[in-house]
N, C-alpha and C positions, 0 to 999 in steps of 0.2 A: 327650531319648529316655526314655520311661518307664520304669522298672523296678517290676517287684513283689518284695514277699517279705515275712518277718516281721519282718524288720531291717533299717536303711539302713546299708551300708557307706559308713566313710570316705572322702573323697573324696583321701586325701595318697595320694604315690606309696609310703611306709612306713606300716603299721598294722598290727593285729592281731586275729584272732578268739581273743578267752579263754576259756579253761574249756569248752573242746571235747572231744568224743570222737570218736577215728581209730579203724579197725578194726587192730588188732597184725597183720593179717597183709597188712595195703595198705602198710605202713612199708618205707621203703628200708632201714630200720637200727632197731635196739632200743635207744631213746635212753631210753625208761621202761616202766618193768611195765605191764602189761595186768593190767586187775584185772574181777571181774565174768564170769557164766559168759558174756559175750558177745565177753569177751577185747578190751574198746575201752582206750586207751590215752585219758587224760585230760589234756589239754598244755593250751598257749598255742601257736596259728600267728602268727608272724612272716612278714607278703607285704611285700617290698619288691622295686620297680620290676618287675612282673607275675609275680615268681619268688617261693616258700617260702626265706625267708631264715634260717629258726630255727623249730627245734622243742622247745618247752621246759617244764618240769616245769608246771603248772597254778598260774596268782594270781604267777607270779614277774614276768611283764612288765607293766609301767603303766599301769593302765587309762586312761591318756591316750592312749594308742593305738589302744584300740578295743576295744567293746563287751562284755561278762560274758555269753556263749550260755548258761551254765548246764546243761552239757554235751549240747549238740547235736552230730548226728552230724554228721560231714562225709568226705563221699567224695571221693577224685578222680571226673573227667571219667569216663562211661559209654561205652561200645564196646561193637556190635553186628557178630559177625561173619559173620551170616548175614540179610540184607533183601531184599527186591524191589522197587526203587523204581520200575521202570519199570512195576509193574504195579498200583500204591498209587494206593487210590479210585477203581477201577472198579466196586465192588459195587453204587449205583444204577442201573448201565446195562447190569451183566453178571451178571446174579442167579441164582446156582447153587440152583437149584430143589431141588435133594437136599442139598445141604450137604455131600456128600463128596468124595474126590478126583474120580472119574469128572465128576462134575456141574459143579466147577471148570472139570475141564480143557476139558468141552464148550462151554461158553461164552466160554470167553480165548481160545482158539485164532480165533473168527470176530470175534471184537470187536478183538484185536491186527490181523488183516488189515482188518479193514475202520476203522479208530480210531486207529491210533496211528502215528498222523504227526508231526512233527517237534514243533509246536504242542503239541501232545498231551503227550508224553512227558515235555516241557520242564517243564510248567506243573504237571504229577501231580508231576513229581521233584521238583521246586523247593521245591512246597507241603508234601512228606513231609520235608524235610531243614529247613523252618524248623519243624515240629514238634519234630522231634528235636534241635537247637539250641536250642531253646526249654527242652528237658526235661534239657540238660546231656548231649546226649550228642558227644562228640569224634570218632568215628572209627566210619563202617561200610564195611564189603565189601557192595555190594551184586550178586546174579546179575542181567544181563542176556540176556531172551528172546532166543536167537539163531538161532533155525529163520531160513534165507533166507525173503526179503530183510530180516528187520530190523534184523540189525546193519547196514545202509546208512544208515538211520534212526536208528537209537538210539545208535550208538557213538560218531559226533560230535555227538550230544544230551548223550552222558554225558561227553565231554571239555570240553565248551562248560561245564558245571555243575560239575566238578573245580574248574575254572580261576576259577570265580565264587566259591566256597565254599572255598578255599585259606585256611589259616589258621584257621578257622571249622570244619569238617566235614571230616576229612581221607575220600576217598574209595576204594576200591577196587575193579576191577571183576572179576568172575568171570560166564563164559559159563555158560548151561542150554540145554540140549536134547536129545533121545533121545539115548542111545549111541551107535546104529546110524551118526547121520548119520555118523562118521568112519571109516566105510566107503565114503563116498564123497569125490569131490574138493571137496565143499562143507565136507568135516573139517578137509582141509587148509586152504582160505580161510580157514576162520575160525580155525584157529592164529595164522596168521599175521596175522592183525587185532587177535588178542588178546595177541596180544605186539608189535604195533606200538603199544598204549595201556598196555602195563607192567599186564599181567591178568593172572589165573589162570584155566585153562583147566578149564573144570568141565563137568559133563553129570550124567542123572539115568543111572540104571540101567534105565530102561526103554526101548523102542524105541519107535520111528512106527511100524516095519512091524508085523501082528499076530502075537505069541508065542504060541510054542508050550506055553511055562510061564515063569515069574517067570524062573526062569534057561535060555533058550535053548541052543541048541549053539553058535550064533554069539557068544556072549555072550563067551566070551573071547577070540575073535579081534577083536571091536570093542574092547575091554579093553586088547589088547597094542596097538592101533593108538593110544590115545590117547596110553596112555606114550610109545610111539614119538615122535607129536607135542609131546609136554612134553618130553621129552628133548632132543629135536632145536633146542629153543627157549631153552633151561632155564626153562622155565615148573613153577611149583607147582600141583598139581591139588586142585582144590573141588568135592566130588561129594554129589549127592542120591543115599544109597545106603536100600535097602529100608524107602521110606517106603510101607510094606503093612502089613494084619492077617492076613498070612498066613505060617505058619512056613515055607514051600516058600522064600520070598524070606530067601537066605541068600549075596549077590555079597558082604558085607564083608569075608569071609575069604577070598574068590578075589582080591580085589582087595590084600586084606594078602601073603596068599603072592606074587602076582605083584609086588609091587613090592620084594620080598624077594628074590626068585630075581634080579630086574633090576639090584638094588642100587639102586634109585631115589635120585637123590640131591637130589633137591626134597622140599619139605613136601607133605603129602595132608590135606585138612582134608574128614572125613566128617560130612554131615549129616544128619539124622533117624533111622537106623539103629533105627527101628520096631521092625521084625522081630526084633530081636535078643532082644527083651522075652520072646518067645513060645517062644523055644528052650531045651531042656534046660540041666541047671547043666554040665554038661559040656560042651554045645557051646559054652555062652557062653566060658567058663572058656580052651576049645581059641581059640576065634575073638580073644579079647583077648589071648593069647599071639601072634598072629598078628602083631596087630596094635602092639605093641610092639616086636614084631621090626623091623617097617615103619617104626614113628617114626610112625604115624597118628594125630591129631587128630583131636576129636571136637566137635561143636556143636548140642545138644538144642535143638530148638523146642517144650519143653512143649505154651502154650498153644493152637498151632493145629493139632498133632495130637490133643489132645485132641475137640477142636473136628472134625478129619477124618473120625477115626477108627472105626470099628465104629456107624456110624449105620444104624439099621436102615432098614426099610421106609418109603416118604415119600411114599403114592400114594393116594386114594379111599380104600375105606373100608376097606384096611390098617392096621392098629394099629400107632401108634411103639413101637420098641421102646429102650426104656431100654438105653446103652453097656454090656460087660461086661467092657470095661478102657480104660484112659487113652491107648493109643497112643504113650509116650512108651518112651525106652528106656531101660537099665539105669544109671543114672547114677551111682547109688553103687557098683555092684561096677565098674565105668572109672575112678571116680576111687578106688576104694583099689587096684585094679589099677596106681596108678601113672600113669594115662595124663590127659593135657591133657581138659578137657572145660570147653566155653565156651556160654552160656546165651545163644541168640540171640533174636529178635524176629518172623523170617521177612515174613509179610506182612501187610498193613494194609489193611483195609478194600477188599478186594477177594476172589474167587471162591472164595478157596483159606483167607480167613477175613475174616470180615467188620465184625470189631471193631481194635480198636490203636489207637495214636497216635506211634509210633514212641519210645515214651517205654521206656526200659530198665528204668528202676525200675519199673514197674508189670509188665512181664516177667519180672523178676526174684521180685517177691511173688507173682503167679502161679506160678511154678515151684515156690516154695518150698511153696506148697500144693499143688499138682499131684503132686509127687516127694517130697514128705516131707523136704525140707531143711531139716531142723529136730530139736529135742530131742536135740543141742544144732542149731546154727546152722552152729558150725564154721565152716570159711573159706569157705563157698559163696559168697558176695559178689565173693571173686575170679572165680566164673565170667562175670559180665559187667565185669570189670575188668582185673585183670591177667592172668588165662589170654586172654584176648584180644586182649589187647594182644600176647602172645608169639607167637600165633596170626598176627596181622598183621601182625610183625614191626616194632610200633611200639613203642619202649623208653621214649620219652618219654611214655607216656600209663601209668593202669594201677595208679601209685600216689603215694602221697603223700611227700615226701623233701626235702631240704634241697637248694638247686640246681637243683631242679624246675618247671616251669612253673606256675604257679598256676591251676592250670583245676582248679575242686572246686564241689561241688555242697554245699550246707550246708541241712542239713534241721531244720525244728522238733524233730523226733521225737529221742528222746536214747538209743535203743538199739533192736534188730534190733525187737522187739515192739512200739514204738510204731510205729516206719516200716511195717512189714504191716499193722498194724492198721486205721491210714487213711491214705489218699489223700493224699500231702504235694504238695498244689496248690500252696503258699507256698514251695517251695523257693526258697532263692538259687542262682542259676548264676554263680559267678565264673569270667570267662573273661581271662587273661592280668594276674590282678591285681583284675580294675574286673568290677563287677554287670553282666549284660547284660540285655538287656527279655527277660523270660520269657510275654508276652501270646502268643497263637496265635493263625494264620490263623484268619478264618472259614472253612466249608464252603463259603458262598455265594460263593465265587470261585472254586469249579469247576463251581457249578450251567450254565452255556454249553457245558461238555464231559460232565459225568457225571449231568446229569441231563435223557436223552433224554425225557421225558415234561414237560418244564419248560414248556410254551407252556400244560400243559391243567392243571397244578398249583395 
């Protein structure tokens, strides 16, 4: 099997990656002092039988065991706590004419109804996983579009894919559909379905029915119902919250207060929360306090929300308008408040985001630049490693430590500045101690599915 990368891994079951940099925030124990503004630990990593056997001071391990990598950066496998594998790669056949949320929704629904048969979903999901695996991703939580009758098609496909990818990419499912579905029997049936496959009960804070406001009177009734269904089945909640450019979108605080009032025992993950950035400082503080009381975790999707939010008119002779805000939630404030904040990849080559490749390193690089997660970089690298591992309850991932699986990403870059300045195309991805093939699948493999004009192009 071909293996790409900037160095060749030793073939033996015991070898060393010598003189490498590991972020101190990702080490499970303080074995050596951190150095420099990026708080990196210079060390030798000894790998034996697929696990990290030793973390030694740099230069103390025999050169016969492995290459001197001259301070190359080593990260644990990356995690994506918020993806949409079932939507992936439909952009060529479902074009978002306006580039915003309404334009995305307008074309995704008809595409789903007409084309999301089992083979279509299976092949696109598998293609996305091949990309993620080659990039060093070890776990993905994916939302599955769950308006009836789609679960009857997608859920069995997901179970097949999860079984096929076991041991390579850990997969977790969450439902996604409008919240008022839970006011109908369809919502109960959906909760039963997701419980049967070991998933999370998810929803957006929008309604199928036309809404009288961004937070209609029926909102709390529907929210109570999804909490009840989750409690009865022991499910966690995974919600798309306030993904809007309107400060009137204020459902996050209602979710937090309801969770605290009910004493909800499950985990709650709030995704997007864009509109929180448009609130007053006092309301932001009040909302964060409520979220802390409720134990809510966060996942922000900076690249996708930058793409979707605040687009101006796009028709005829109307001039385009430059966006006035970034569409990103208050990442620094949430983290400073002691709340867990992950960075997610969200959509890939679909109407909600025309780009992406399931590369969480690229996702992190964009987030740093969009949300100013720099000067200093601090420990933000945890947002695509340790934090999503905690949120997803996957303690085997997200850190580098003795006795842990040798699931690593080795970069030519020696620090965060080099990592973020240049795309790390020649990274070496190690799974279970062995380098994997990082060749990406060719988009042409999906032409018969996604290029509906293929016969004439």
